[in-house]
MIDRENVO-400902 format. One line per field, with one value per residue (C-alpha): residue number from 1; residue in three letters; x, y, z. Coordinates in steps of 0.001 Angstrom, whole numbers, plus 500000, padded with zeros to 6 digits. Last residue first. Layout:
<pts>
seq [NUM,...] .
type [ala,...] .
X [X,...] .
Y [Y,...] .
Z [Z,...] .
</pts>
This chain:
<pts>
seq [734,733,732,731,730,729,728,727,726,725,724,723,722,721,720,719,718,717,716,715,714,713,712,711,710,709,708,707,706,705,704,703,702,701,700,699,698,697,696,695,694,693,692,691,690,689,688,687,686,685,684,683,682,681,680,679,678,677,676,675,674,673,672,671,670,669,668,667,666,665,664,663,662,661,660,659,658,657,656,655,654,653,652,651,650,649,648,647,646,645,644,643,642,641,640,639,638,637,636,635,634,633,632,631,630,629,628,627,626,625,624,623,622,621,620,619,618,617,616,615,614,613,612,611,610,609,608,607,606,605,604,603,602,601,600,599,598,597,596,595,594,593,592,591,590,589,588,587,586,585,584,583,582,581,580,579,578,577,576,575,574,573,572,571,570,569,568,567,566,565,564,563,562,561,560,559,558,557,556,555,554,553,552,551,550,549,548,547,546,545,544,543,542,541,540,539,538,537,536,535,534,533,532,531,530,529,528,527,526,525,524,523,522,521,520,519,518,517,516,515,514,513,512,511,510,509,508,507,506,505,504,503,502,501,500,499,498,497,496,495,494,493,492,491,490,489,488,487,486,485,484,483,482,481,480,479,478,477,476,475,474,473,472,471,470,469,468,467,466,465,464,463,462,461,460,459,458,457,456,455,454,453,452,451,450,449,448,447,446,445,444,443,442,441,440,439,438,437,436,435,434,433,432,431,430,429,428,427,426,425,424,423,422,421,420,419,418,417,416,415,414,413,412,411,410,409,408,407,406,405,404,403,402,401,400,399,398,397,396,395,394,393,392,391,390,389,388,387,386,385,384,383,382,381,380,379,378,377,376,375,374,373,372,371,370,369,368,367,366,365,364,363,362,361,360,359,358,357,356,355,354,353,352,351,350,349,348,347,346,345,344,343,342,341,340,339,338,337,336,335,334,333,332,331,330,329,328,327,326,325,324,323,322,321,320,319,318,317,316,315,314,313,312,311,310,309,308,307,306,305,304,303,302,301,300,299,298,297,296,295,294,293,292,291,290,289,288,287,286,285,284,283,282,281,280,279,278,277,276,275,274,273,272,271,270,269,268,267,266,265,264,263,262,261,260,259,258,257,256,255,254,253,252,251,250,249,248,247,246,245,244,243,242,241,240,239,238,237,236,235,234,233,232,231,230,229,228,227,226,225,224,223,222,221,220,219,218,217,216,215,214,213,212,211,210,209,208,207,206,205,204,203,202,201,200,199,198,197,196,195,194,193,192,191,190,189,188,187,186,185,184,183,182,181,180,179,178,177,176,175,174,173,172,171,170,169,168,167,166,165,164,163,162,161,160,159,158,157,156,155,154,153,152,151,150,149,148,147,146,145,144,143,142,141,140,139,138,137,136,135,134,133,132,131,130,129,128,127,126,125,124,123,122,121,120,119,118,117,116,115,114,113,112,111,110,109,108,107,106,105,104,103,102,101,100,99,98,97,96,95,94,93,92,91,90,89,88,87,86,85,84,83,82,81,80,79,78,77,76,75,74,73,72,71,70,69,68,67,66,65,64,63,62,61,60,59,58,57,56,55,54,53,52,51,50,49,48,47,46,45,44,43,42,41,40,39,38,37,36,35,34,33,32,31,30,29,28,27,26,25,24,23,22,21,20,19,18,17,16,15,14,13,12,11,10,9,8,7,6,5,4,3,2,1] .
type [asn,gly,phe,lys,glu,ala,tyr,asp,glu,thr,leu,trp,glu,ile,gly,thr,glu,pro,asn,thr,lys,lys,leu,gly,ala,ile,phe,gly,arg,ile,arg,glu,asp,asn,ala,asp,tyr,leu,ala,val,val,asn,ser,tyr,arg,thr,tyr,lys,ile,asn,val,asp,his,pro,gly,ile,ser,ala,arg,val,ser,glu,arg,ile,ala,lys,trp,thr,gly,glu,arg,asp,thr,asp,asp,asn,thr,gly,val,phe,phe,val,thr,tyr,lys,lys,gly,lys,lys,glu,met,leu,lys,ile,ile,tyr,cys,leu,met,arg,val,his,ala,pro,asn,ser,ile,asp,lys,arg,glu,his,met,asp,val,gln,leu,arg,thr,glu,leu,leu,ser,ser,val,arg,ile,asp,gly,asn,glu,asp,thr,asp,leu,gly,glu,val,thr,ser,ala,lys,leu,glu,gly,lys,asp,leu,leu,arg,leu,val,ile,glu,thr,leu,ala,pro,asp,phe,gln,thr,gly,ser,cys,lys,ile,phe,glu,glu,arg,val,gln,glu,asp,thr,leu,arg,lys,arg,tyr,val,arg,asn,ser,thr,met,ala,asp,tyr,ser,asp,ala,leu,ala,leu,val,arg,ala,ile,leu,pro,ile,asp,thr,asp,ser,leu,gly,asp,pro,tyr,gly,gln,gly,asp,phe,arg,glu,his,his,tyr,lys,ile,gly,asp,leu,leu,gly,lys,ile,gly,asp,gly,met,ser,ser,met,ile,glu,tyr,gly,ile,glu,ser,his,lys,lys,met,leu,ser,phe,glu,glu,glu,ser,leu,lys,gly,ser,lys,asn,leu,val,asn,asp,ala,val,gly,ile,lys,gly,ile,asp,his,val,leu,gly,ile,tyr,his,val,arg,leu,ile,asp,glu,glu,thr,leu,asp,tyr,asp,ala,ala,met,glu,arg,ala,ile,arg,ser,ala,tyr,leu,gly,val,arg,glu,ser,his,gly,gly,thr,tyr,glu,asp,arg,ala,asp,ile,ala,gly,ala,ile,thr,glu,ile,thr,ser,ile,ala,met,ala,thr,arg,thr,lys,glu,arg,ile,lys,ser,arg,lys,ile,glu,asp,tyr,ile,thr,gln,ala,val,thr,gly,ile,met,leu,ile,leu,met,ala,ser,ser,val,phe,ser,gly,phe,ser,arg,tyr,asn,ser,ser,tyr,phe,gly,val,leu,glu,ala,gly,ser,val,ile,val,phe,gly,ile,ile,ala,ile,thr,thr,ile,ile,tyr,glu,lys,ala,arg,lys,arg,ile,phe,asp,glu,val,ile,ser,ala,ile,thr,val,gly,ala,cys,ala,ala,val,trp,ile,his,ser,phe,ser,ile,thr,thr,his,leu,glu,arg,ile,gly,ala,ile,his,leu,val,val,asn,val,ile,leu,gln,ile,phe,ala,ala,ala,glu,val,ile,leu,tyr,arg,lys,his,tyr,arg,lys,his,gln,val,glu,asp,val,phe,met,ala,ser,leu,val,ala,met,leu,glu,val,ser,leu,tyr,ala,phe,tyr,leu,ser,phe,ser,pro,arg,arg,phe,ile,phe,gln,arg,ile,asp,ser,glu,ser,phe,val,trp,phe,ala,val,asp,ile,met,leu,leu,ser,leu,ala,arg,pro,ala,lys,ile,asp,tyr,ala,lys,asn,leu,ile,thr,ser,gly,val,cys,leu,gly,ile,gly,met,met,leu,val,val,thr,ala,ile,ile,asn,val,arg,leu,gly,asn,lys,leu,val,arg,phe,trp,ala,asn,asn,gly,asn,gly,tyr,lys,ile,glu,cys,leu,val,gly,lys,ser,arg,ser,glu,val,val,ile,lys,ile,glu,lys,gly,ala,asp,glu,lys,ser,leu,asp,ala,val,leu,tyr,thr,ser,pro,leu,tyr,tyr,pro,lys,ala,ala,leu,gln,glu,ser,thr,tyr,ser,ser,arg,leu,glu,gly,asp,val,tyr,ile,tyr,val,glu,gln,met,lys,ser,arg,phe,leu,leu,glu,met,gly,asn,asp,val,asp,asn,pro,leu,thr,asn,ser,leu,thr,val,thr,ala,gly,lys,lys,val,asp,tyr,thr,leu,pro,leu,glu,val,ala,tyr,arg,ile,gly,glu,gln,glu,leu,val,trp,gly,glu,asn,phe,ser,asn,ala,glu,phe,ser,gly,ala,tyr,ala,glu,lys,glu,pro,glu,arg,asp,phe,met,ala,leu,ile,met,ile,leu,ala,thr,ile,phe,met,val,phe,leu,ala,gly,ile,leu,leu,met,asp,glu,phe,ile,lys,asn,ile,met,lys,lys,arg,asp,ala,lys,met] .
X [458730,456652,457318,456277,456109,459743,461071,460158,461581,465341,467657,465247,465130,463101,462382,461731,459702,457030,459677,459016,456226,458022,461157,458973,456958,460234,461453,457983,457893,461423,460497,457396,459153,461974,465337,468572,470739,469087,471681,471232,472754,472520,471442,471684,475474,475905,476368,476774,476829,473979,474722,472596,474121,473551,470023,469098,466215,468085,470573,467660,465932,469249,469775,466092,466421,469582,468212,465200,467436,469730,466966,464830,462858,463538,462208,462307,465051,467212,467476,468903,467860,469862,468001,470809,471075,472252,472707,476512,477654,475376,476823,480311,478922,476953,480084,482178,479530,479499,483326,482711,480411,483224,485748,483231,483394,481156,480043,479638,478134,480763,478421,481066,480979,477322,477093,479977,478207,474845,476779,478170,475066,473144,476289,475825,472145,472903,470735,468836,469836,469186,472694,473342,474087,476487,474976,475670,472163,471869,475340,476368,477372,476804,479051,477002,474773,475967,477220,478980,480667,482280,483286,485313,486585,487573,489546,491492,492919,493245,494998,494118,495191,496611,495783,491907,491182,488743,487053,486825,485709,482679,481470,481134,479202,476963,476265,475665,478302,477826,476949,479397,481286,480512,481279,479067,479850,479496,482929,484889,483713,484886,488182,489034,487831,489874,492975,492196,492530,495826,497177,496364,498155,501265,502393,505266,502699,502356,503868,505610,505965,507187,504708,502701,501012,502188,503526,501197,499116,498962,500163,497599,497110,500870,501725,498618,498082,501637,502029,498518,499855,499746,498251,500696,502990,504701,503551,506333,505238,501557,502514,505394,503065,500446,502838,503667,500214,499451,502377,499878,498251,501377,502058,498745,499098,502240,500653,497658,494054,491052,488379,486587,489870,489068,492420,494589,493209,492952,496663,497589,498960,495720,495618,498221,495257,494086,494307,492584,489378,490627,493426,490650,488458,491645,492386,489032,489497,492797,491123,488444,491195,492653,494201,494280,492178,489676,489707,489062,485492,486214,488777,486220,483827,486645,487559,484318,483450,486773,486292,482906,484367,487245,484718,482136,482098,484691,484321,484518,487719,488218,485526,486586,490247,488444,486146,489033,490994,487822,487459,491233,490938,487945,489856,492907,490642,488712,492227,493438,490359,490419,493980,493367,490437,492649,495517,492743,491856,495469,496247,493132,494282,497763,496745,494272,496804,499360,496603,495594,499216,499823,497098,498179,501533,499986,497635,500727,502345,499057,498781,502348,502496,502501,503062,502183,498607,497635,497128,494747,494581,497054,495619,492244,494245,495853,492470,491182,494074,493183,489605,490709,493310,490626,488302,491249,492020,488510,488301,491437,490372,486917,488438,485850,483527,482744,480879,477589,475998,475266,478563,480182,478174,479467,483018,482453,481134,483860,486631,484812,484753,488096,489425,487311,488800,492456,490972,490141,493397,494937,493021,494194,497980,497426,498733,501646,502964,503419,501189,502458,505995,506001,507561,505222,502213,503726,503983,500391,499397,501252,499574,496169,496681,497590,494618,492197,493549,493609,490032,488563,490688,488991,485540,486505,488010,485008,485161,488868,489500,488327,491666,493345,490747,492062,495595,495204,492923,495369,498521,496706,495468,498779,500447,499816,501151,504532,504780,503945,506610,509070,509171,509389,511164,514214,514601,515872,519000,521234,518233,517659,518696,516894,513974,513930,510072,509105,507009,509564,510216,506449,506075,508539,506969,503791,505325,507072,503811,501801,504041,503967,500108,500353,502496,500406,497190,498859,499445,498106,500658,503569,504694,503676,506183,509031,507122,505291,508899,510314,507485,506750,510651,510443,507116,508448,511555,509761,506844,509646,511555,508035,507647,511107,510551,507136,509112,512205,510096,509063,512379,514033,511888,512114,515986,516355,516918,519585,521634,524437,522928,519194,516746,513231,510492,506882,505258,503945,501205,499356,498788,500225,503150,503744,506526,508102,510431,512213,513399,515676,516873,519586,519359,521647,523511,527007,526985,526546,523760,523578,520522,518853,515855,513521,511970,508733,509196,509067,505915,507335,509986,513494,514449,518042,517051,518505,516394,513042,514107,515364,517505,519540,521771,521035,522452,519983,520835,519958,517972,516228,514893,512090,510269,507302,505924,505693,508942,510224,512099,515104,517652,521033,523400,527351,527882,525332,521477,520700,519250,516521,516697,514257,511350,510413,508007,507609,504868,504997,502172,502535,499542,497248,497274,494952,496668,497507,499657,502695,503516,502259,501461,501646,500323,501847,499720,501654,500466,501324,503833,503503,505073,506657,506599,506118,507256,510947,510790,514187,515570,515128,518147,517675,519411,519184,518922,519036,516085,515290,511994,511549,507794,506927,506245,505938,508911,509684,505900,506089,509015,507289,504544,506994,508765,505362,504182,507327,507558,503703,504657,507595,505360,502608,505045,506761,503142,502462,505822,505041,501540,502894,505478,502952,501000,504026,504455,501105,501111,504172,503134,500225] .
Y [461581,464342,467172,470680,469204,467321,470546,472429,469677,470255,468024,465764,462071,460074,456594,454237,451280,452418,451475,452682,454689,456382,456977,459161,460645,461945,463352,464858,466564,468042,469099,471015,472491,474061,472367,474512,471382,468312,466968,463307,461635,457874,455168,451460,450991,454605,457783,456792,460082,461396,464863,466676,468913,466131,465256,462338,459924,456865,456994,457208,454230,452194,452816,451947,448762,448095,449202,446879,443549,444295,445103,442146,441808,445215,447444,451079,451930,454946,458455,461315,464692,468044,470619,472616,476170,479075,482506,482528,482373,479398,477663,477656,476245,473597,472426,472602,470738,467964,467997,467358,464323,462885,462960,461250,458146,455451,456845,454042,455734,456454,458845,461846,461116,461132,464522,465955,464834,466153,469475,469631,469099,471603,474049,473299,473861,477301,478709,481570,484983,486546,487024,483292,481663,479213,477259,477921,478328,480635,482050,485668,486231,489947,492794,496195,494874,498336,496012,493604,496450,498043,494702,494213,497836,497099,493599,496060,497841,494664,492891,489356,485985,487402,490928,490393,486577,486701,489653,488027,484864,486837,488568,485235,483672,486414,485910,482091,479826,477587,473989,471553,468114,468053,471875,474655,478251,481335,480647,479824,482655,485148,483306,483941,487512,488374,486670,488238,491703,491025,489694,492636,494820,492805,491133,493126,495216,492741,489297,487183,483416,482789,480249,480438,481848,482209,485824,487364,488903,485725,484616,482600,485217,485662,483544,484684,487929,489164,487435,489417,492754,494986,492802,492169,490645,488413,485465,483043,484400,483000,479540,479997,482141,479354,476729,478892,479253,475648,474382,474603,471561,469416,470240,469550,466117,465361,466515,464258,465924,465751,463810,464507,464321,466552,468395,465500,462864,465051,465833,469752,471521,473167,474189,476855,478862,479846,483579,483688,485322,487397,488800,489931,491595,493276,494533,495935,498025,499310,500456,502347,504008,503179,505865,503898,505545,506597,503384,501137,500601,499605,497449,495231,495185,494144,491350,490013,489728,488091,485763,484830,483965,481834,479951,479155,475222,475056,471362,469521,471292,470200,472504,475237,475257,474989,477814,480108,479102,480169,483321,483963,483520,485629,488086,487986,488244,491199,492679,492363,493733,496651,497275,497333,499795,501579,501806,502747,505825,506574,506478,508530,511249,511060,511297,514267,516082,515533,516767,519904,520748,520333,522257,525247,524988,525223,528035,530285,529341,530197,533367,534526,533105,536070,539518,542203,542156,545354,544218,541594,538354,536539,538384,536283,533136,533780,534708,531177,529812,531289,530024,526174,526304,527504,524803,522100,523203,522531,519220,518247,518574,516911,513781,511201,513875,514521,511205,512815,511908,515525,516491,514026,515372,518916,517707,516147,519573,521578,519224,518880,523065,523087,520750,522654,525862,524609,522840,526492,527564,525213,526975,530461,529212,529124,532727,532783,529338,530875,529637,528222,528188,524464,524371,526461,524414,521262,522566,523730,520462,518670,520796,520288,516535,517013,518817,516552,513522,514877,516110,512788,510881,513114,512465,508566,508290,510007,507468,507507,507666,511223,512383,510228,512135,515223,514916,513418,516458,518852,517299,517522,520988,522227,520796,523823,526168,524055,524236,527817,528966,526436,527727,531473,531037,530075,534002,533914,532638,532886,531955,532972,536812,537647,535731,538461,539499,535685,534231,531020,530960,530522,528223,525623,526053,525258,521794,520948,521402,519323,516818,516578,516607,513179,511766,512992,511445,507980,507616,503792,502835,500429,500350,503961,505037,505146,506984,509066,510195,511076,512946,514836,515635,517073,518899,520254,521311,522895,524642,526044,527600,528950,530453,532083,532978,534975,536890,537553,539153,542022,542683,541967,544445,547144,546870,546665,550448,550183,548108,550907,554259,554893,555122,553847,553747,552307,550410,551213,548674,548448,544668,541959,542771,546416,548434,550663,553642,555062,558336,560451,563761,565404,567144,564763,562580,563955,562474,558644,556322,552654,551558,548323,546776,544391,541301,539911,537133,538321,537529,537493,534914,534939,531689,533079,536256,539698,539682,539533,542981,544307,547453,549284,552700,554041,557596,560383,562087,558870,556608,553371,550594,548306,545663,544353,541469,543591,545280,546692,549773,550296,553297,552776,555175,554593,558394,560885,561701,564374,566744,564605,562889,565191,563311,561129,558132,556658,554472,551616,549603,545827,545156,547924,550257,551413,552660,551269,553515,553513,556130,559519,561255,564372,564325,563781,562633,561635,557872,557906,560123,560018,562648,562085,564417,562199,558493,558582,557133,557327,554049,552426,550750,552665,551996,549486,551664,549621,549572,552542,553052,551267,550112,548003,545027,541931,539900,540553,539963,536649,535939,536954,534594,531612,531851,532078,528849,527073,527931,526706,523376,523050,523569,520996,518591,519304,519092,515557,514221,515184,513706,510492,510545,510730,507988,505659,506380,505889,502293,501574,502358,499929] .
Z [482452,481544,479082,480965,484654,484073,482317,485556,487990,486481,484734,483262,483534,480736,480940,477841,478600,475827,473281,469837,470923,473875,471792,469002,471749,473223,470067,469280,472636,472161,468524,469404,472568,470251,469906,469828,469962,471705,474294,475119,478280,477990,480657,481249,481774,483025,480886,477174,475085,472625,471084,468589,465848,463131,464327,467018,466110,464757,467660,470174,468765,468700,472441,473194,471336,473262,476783,476034,475122,478301,480799,479992,483128,484818,481810,483018,480630,480442,478568,480488,479620,478042,475844,474243,473882,471562,472381,471666,475225,475800,472687,474643,477589,475902,474280,477598,479475,476602,477292,480895,480047,477799,480455,483029,481155,481815,485397,487758,490625,493702,495348,494845,490947,490569,492913,490330,487257,488401,489175,485709,484162,486157,485494,481513,481845,482937,485930,485063,486030,482716,481870,482396,485832,487573,490392,493995,494962,491977,491198,489768,493676,494557,495312,495153,497893,499909,502660,500293,498470,501713,502698,499338,500051,503440,502299,499867,502827,504711,502027,502240,503785,506974,507293,506587,507044,509728,508237,504924,506342,508481,505330,503545,506539,506559,502806,503295,502199,499123,499683,501124,500286,496532,496436,495423,494789,496939,499014,496221,494077,496880,497197,493590,493820,497003,495561,492411,493933,495895,492453,490698,493174,492886,496178,497781,499145,502405,501669,498874,499728,496166,494816,496976,500214,503640,503451,505644,502788,500876,497459,495692,492933,492424,489210,487115,488257,487785,484545,483266,484860,481691,478899,476252,479007,476443,474710,476055,479336,478985,479103,481978,484082,483837,484712,487746,488901,488201,490580,493418,492116,492151,495699,496590,494940,496965,500231,499589,498130,500021,498181,494873,492876,489724,489323,490668,488673,485719,485741,485971,483047,481813,485430,484388,482690,486382,486267,482566,483252,486110,483725,481542,484186,485447,482115,481664,485097,483980,480750,482701,484621,487927,490025,493330,495625,493057,491008,494353,493731,489915,490866,493193,490378,487841,490214,490802,486844,486298,488886,487688,484131,485399,487889,485255,486312,489083,490469,487114,486034,482512,481538,483548,481996,478460,479456,480327,477340,475204,477220,476712,472895,472741,474854,472566,469511,471045,471841,468444,467013,469822,468830,465127,465794,468066,465314,462667,464910,465571,461849,461176,463692,462298,458870,459703,461606,458594,456047,458255,458716,454867,454257,456518,454994,451475,452429,453474,450020,448353,450064,449342,445740,443558,445406,442812,441816,440418,436676,437626,435580,437566,440932,439997,439777,443079,444817,443379,444815,448057,448087,447114,449983,452265,451078,451468,455017,456168,454411,456028,459270,458492,456709,457993,458991,455351,455065,456252,452779,452382,453618,451163,448378,449340,449434,446135,444790,446082,444644,441328,441293,442107,439503,436986,438116,437459,434258,433114,434167,431826,428863,430269,430235,426256,425576,427819,426608,423296,420421,416880,417500,417392,420590,422031,420445,421846,425591,425211,423815,426772,429526,428010,428048,431714,432454,430714,432401,435780,435185,433959,436807,439422,438021,438110,441290,443381,446148,445738,449484,449901,450588,448181,445351,447048,446386,442622,442021,443263,441567,437905,438363,439715,436809,434755,437360,437413,433717,433121,435678,434359,430708,430702,434103,431808,431554,435045,433837,437087,439006,442606,442336,439357,440647,443123,442207,442445,439697,439225,442782,443668,440828,442191,445678,444419,442412,445575,447593,444964,445070,449026,448768,446765,449481,452270,450620,450156,453973,454644,457104,457354,453573,453235,455911,453658,450771,453324,454712,451695,450330,453583,453670,450254,450620,454066,452295,449480,451738,453894,450694,449662,452947,452772,449416,450198,452990,450988,448075,449968,451795,448493,446529,449411,449417,445686,445224,448201,445869,446069,446722,445796,443056,442957,439823,440306,437802,434249,433188,429867,429538,427406,425204,425626,424081,426639,426068,429126,429104,431467,430771,432970,436368,438078,435667,436527,439863,438450,437582,436687,435291,436797,434843,437039,435256,433743,431600,427758,425414,422237,423187,421649,423068,423520,425390,423876,420890,423074,424488,428070,427867,430510,429839,426400,426390,425142,428436,430310,428283,429487,426898,427885,426037,428169,430247,433071,433361,436729,437060,439332,439189,440614,442704,442550,442113,443006,442207,444581,441837,440793,437276,434623,433285,430169,429660,426197,425069,422326,420926,420405,421964,422037,425095,427805,430805,434237,436723,438916,438618,438435,434987,432936,429161,425820,422752,419544,419697,423847,425426,429161,431274,434724,437354,440124,440829,441649,445285,447033,448425,451995,453517,456773,460418,462706,466001,469207,471277,473974,472245,468822,469496,466420,468269,465638,466276,469870,470518,468599,471021,473943,473283,472287,475708,477615,475896,476573,480549,480380,478633,481309,484417,483033,482474,485864,487579,485817,486957,490647,490400,488980,491974,494530,492862,492817,496601,497352,495681,497304,500932,499951] .
</pts>
């Protein structure tokens, strides 16, 4: 008991330490977040400024011979291929080492200072010579002599009429805001890429042991999205040495999104709508191939065919939403509810990105969709872990159910061998679990612990399978040698189950030590006090309670008062006094009751089992030295009946003999032949004594029973019928 309290105190202390550690981690994370986002600079070290100067005012736009003042950035109406000219005077603070930065939006651009070409970006400069140039930043070097001079920017539009803002500054300061804005989305994209690769590798490895196809499909989508974000990044000139190649991989990655998205959602929905997703995937992939072929053939550039791929992206989103709605209607969405929320968010954000693609004012491509990808990954991984835990619990329940079924079968087999303890193991399991439930609060036992106690009670006597029949079923007192062999059943059971491992916690302790006594006079190791495992101390009480409330050949069951007195008498010697107090409390409250009637085993309705009546009849006849032809066969019949009773089936059992004292041999032979001819394939007919058989009719209704007996009586009027209970005798006659 002291050891148990010590364990409980240690557990409480460990839980407090864990809670404290989690609290400190939470406070640490909160302070870090405040440090990142708090904008109050007072008393903090000054970080300086890398900001560049804006050069967006005072510009004159010349278009088709018309000049008018403008302020950048701006959007204007322009025909494809038309040229416009921006002109202005460079500020007086322009100095040596400065640079001017201007973003081209799929345009050919020329920058002149005082009539001198300082920077250009044209199709002729690129190896592929595309008409639709990838967007990029142009940098023009400035010097002190350029201050106050005229600057002209000639822009030939390829798609939209967009003129971006202009910055200038010392060194690369003009790039600072671009880098600052682009860095965030590229960091997120890098995280998405690394997470995608990690998820791909991890899911591929683990997929052999677990069903995690959805994370693997998601990992490919994450990698593709990261590629797309890099390709569309404002700072791709720093990421790629040949940024013009984004002309290819930017479009390839975005066109592949529909295929990978459909594959992912299809896996999430367990391929219930596989055909519809397969159609979208195939159409999107075929469109991708067609677009590439048209580009290579010089018929249409990828930029002009991307809108067709976007149609399939939208179709994929539509199919996804429709499938999710259908699952909600059919109440199947709860199977993947965590991922569903993340998918809906991803579809909405992707739609926003798609709208942004066609919007001239949209700048930070990929920032939203990258964040959505991380949320989608977290949701998918969480859903996968949840599903795997759920499947693991189902598998564990299945394994446990199989183990318990095996345990119950073994327990039934043990009880079937031991003619004096029919139903004993089942009752001990029941009593032990009731005691455990009463002590749960004081000993910190969970529902799982209580269930485990029940299971251990079922199989605590498994070692009796190794005890010889003549010892196990001896009706008289065991000799010293026989008792020493009987005591070995706890060790035999321990050795049998130890080879299987202690899969049920406490199983081995319960089997080995349930005959130990609190005063140290028990067996096999003579343990005492709380050195005896708790489960064994509980089983000792449950085992003894069943022994006292069950019939024996040499005595009837003890009265409830006698049982109570026996527990009080043995408290502190045979039983743990603290646990004995719990048992007495249960007895006084009437919450621990023998599941026997008049010492006989009962079913869930409280009716005496036929198997128990037959066992009792065999015990009495054996004790009275009657010449039972084969007791082992009868015990086997008891076991068969017991198995069927647990399945809700029943056997009607009676004894068939002869009333003819003049020609007993001849009459009995005729009756025996008549019985043999009348029984069905599932009935049992066993010789009991020289002139009687025990007959068991399987799941027979009253009509069949009456017909069976009437047939025997008609064939041989001297046939005698003996029932196990008086009510059957009254119902069907003798």
